[in-house]
N, C-alpha and C positions, 0 to 999 in steps of 0.2 A: 606132863599131862594135865596137872591141875591148872597151870597157867592157861593152857588151851581151853579148858572147861570154863574158866572165869571169863576169858575173852568171848567165848561163844555165848555165854549168858548175857553179857553186856550188849552184844550185837543183836540178839533176839529182842532185847528190851527196846533198843533204839530203833529197830526196824518195825516194831509194832507186832511182831509175830506172837509175842507173849505180852501179857499185861502184868502189872504189879500184883494183881489178885492171884495170878497163877503161881507166884513164888512166895516164899516166906520172907516178906519184906516188912520193914518197920522203920520208924523215924527215931533218931537218937541225937544227942548233942555232943559235939567235940569242941572244946574251948568256947563254949557258949553259942556255937553255930549249929543250927538244926540241919542234919544230913539224913539222907536215905541210905539204908543198909539192907543187905539180904544175907541169909544163911544158906550155904550150899549143902548138898547131901553129905559131904565129908565133915560138916560142922565148921567150915571156915566162914568168917564174916567178911563180906566185901562192902566197901563204902563206894557209893555211886556219886560221881561228881562231874561237873562240866569242866572240860579242859580248854585251855587257850588253843588257838589255831597253831598247827605245827606245819613245818615244811618238810615234805618227803621228796627226795630227789633220787634219781637212779645213778648208778656208776657212770662216770663219763669217760670218753675216750679222748686222747690228746694227740696232736700231730707229732709231738716230740717229747722226749724226756725233759727238755728245757721248759716246755709249756706246763707239764705236770708239776715240776718243781716250783714254777711260778705260781700255779694255782694253790699248791700247798702252803707256800709262803704267804700269799694273800689271805688264805683262810686262817692262818695263825694270827696274822695281824688283825683281821676282822674280828676274831674272837676276843682279842685284847681290847679293841675299842668299842665293841658291841654294847657293854653296859653304859658307856658314856653317850653313845648315839641314842640308845633307848631312853635314857634319862632326859636328853635334850629334846626328844620328840614329846615326851610327857610334859616337860616344863613349858614348851612352846604352846601345846594344846591348852594347858591350864591357864597360861597367861592370856592367850587369845580369848578364852572363855570369860576370864575374870575381868578383862578390861573392855569387853564389847559395849558396855553401856556407860563407860566412864567418860568424863570430859577430857579434852586434850591435856589439860594441866594435870589432872589426877592420874591419867595414864602415864604421863612422863615421869611423875613422881614414883608411881608404882614400879615402872620398869627400871628406874635408877636404883631403887632399893633392891630389886630382884638381881640386878647386875652385881651389886655389892656382895650379896649373899653367894651368888654363883662363883664369883672370883675367889672368895674365901674357901669355898668347898672344892673347886675343880682346878684352880690355876696350877697348883703344884703338880698333880698327876698329868695334866694335859701338856705342860711344857716339856715333859719328859718323853713325849711321843716322837717318833721319827717322822720325817717328812712324808714318807709313804703311808705310815699309819694314820697320820692326820688327813691325808687325801681320802683314804678309804672311809674314815669316819664321816667326812663331809659328804661323800657320795651316798653313804647310808642315809643320812639325814635328808639330802636332796631327793633321793628316790622315794622316800616315804611321804614327804611333804609336797612333792611335785613342784618344787620351786628351786631356783638357783640360790646359793648362799648369799649372793649379792642382794637378791630381792627379799630374802628373809631378814637380812640386816636392815635393809631399807625400810621394811615394814615396821620393824621394832625400834630402830634408832634414828631413822631418817636418811635422806640422800647423802648428806655430808659424811656421816659415819660409814655408810656403805661404800662411798667412793674412797675414803681413807683406807679401809681394810682391803678393798680391791687392789689398790695400788701397792699397799704393803705386802699383800699376798704374792704379787708378781715377783718380789725379791726371792721368794721360795718356790717359784714355778707353779703357784696356784692361780687359776683363773676362776674367780668367784662368780663370774657372769656365765660361765660355761653351762653349769647345771648338770644334772644326770641325764645322759643320753644313751638309752638302751641300744645295744648293738655296736657302740663305738669301741668299747673295750670288752671283748667277748669273755675273757677269763674273769674280769671283775664282775661282769653280769652273773656268771655262774656262781661266784662266791657270795654275792649279795643275795641271790635267790635262796641261799641256804639259811638266811637269818631273817627272823620275823621281828621287826621293831615297831610294828603298828601299835598305836595307842588311841583309844577313843574315849571321850568323856563318859559316854553312856555305859562303858564297861566298869566304871567306878561305882562304889556303893554310895 
């Protein structure tokens, strides 16, 4: 019941039906950060905070048990690669922002150093991914950035590197030029819609 009351209070605040003056609200600090809090009639203290966007999906129906098992398998794999995909989006956005006013020479030097750091940090865990896990991670990244992996590599490393990795990917049944195509893989679409990997520079302090 208390949880329901707490949720109701927050909804009333966010919808504007109540104002901060109507409640026993005050500002306090947590780890040096100023936050707004309120005290309920029961004496509980609630901290008000802005939350990141979340994905809310309904239960799905499947044509067969096989499709359901495939969905659950994809979802487990997506959960495994999710942190890497999210970090890749963040790194790409930040690198894009940091190099936008750099000369071609400085940008090349910056990207070379970044590549070295990323290899040291991520090469070991990424090489342990299965082929399917790798594909799901790539589709996550392509879906968010709205570009094929080929075009992403081309923009960062140039045409030669993009062509090399595209041809190399073919050995493992990857088509880096395909990109994310909504509707082509229905079960994959359902899984990817359950994960929010968006990252925007303006969200950072």
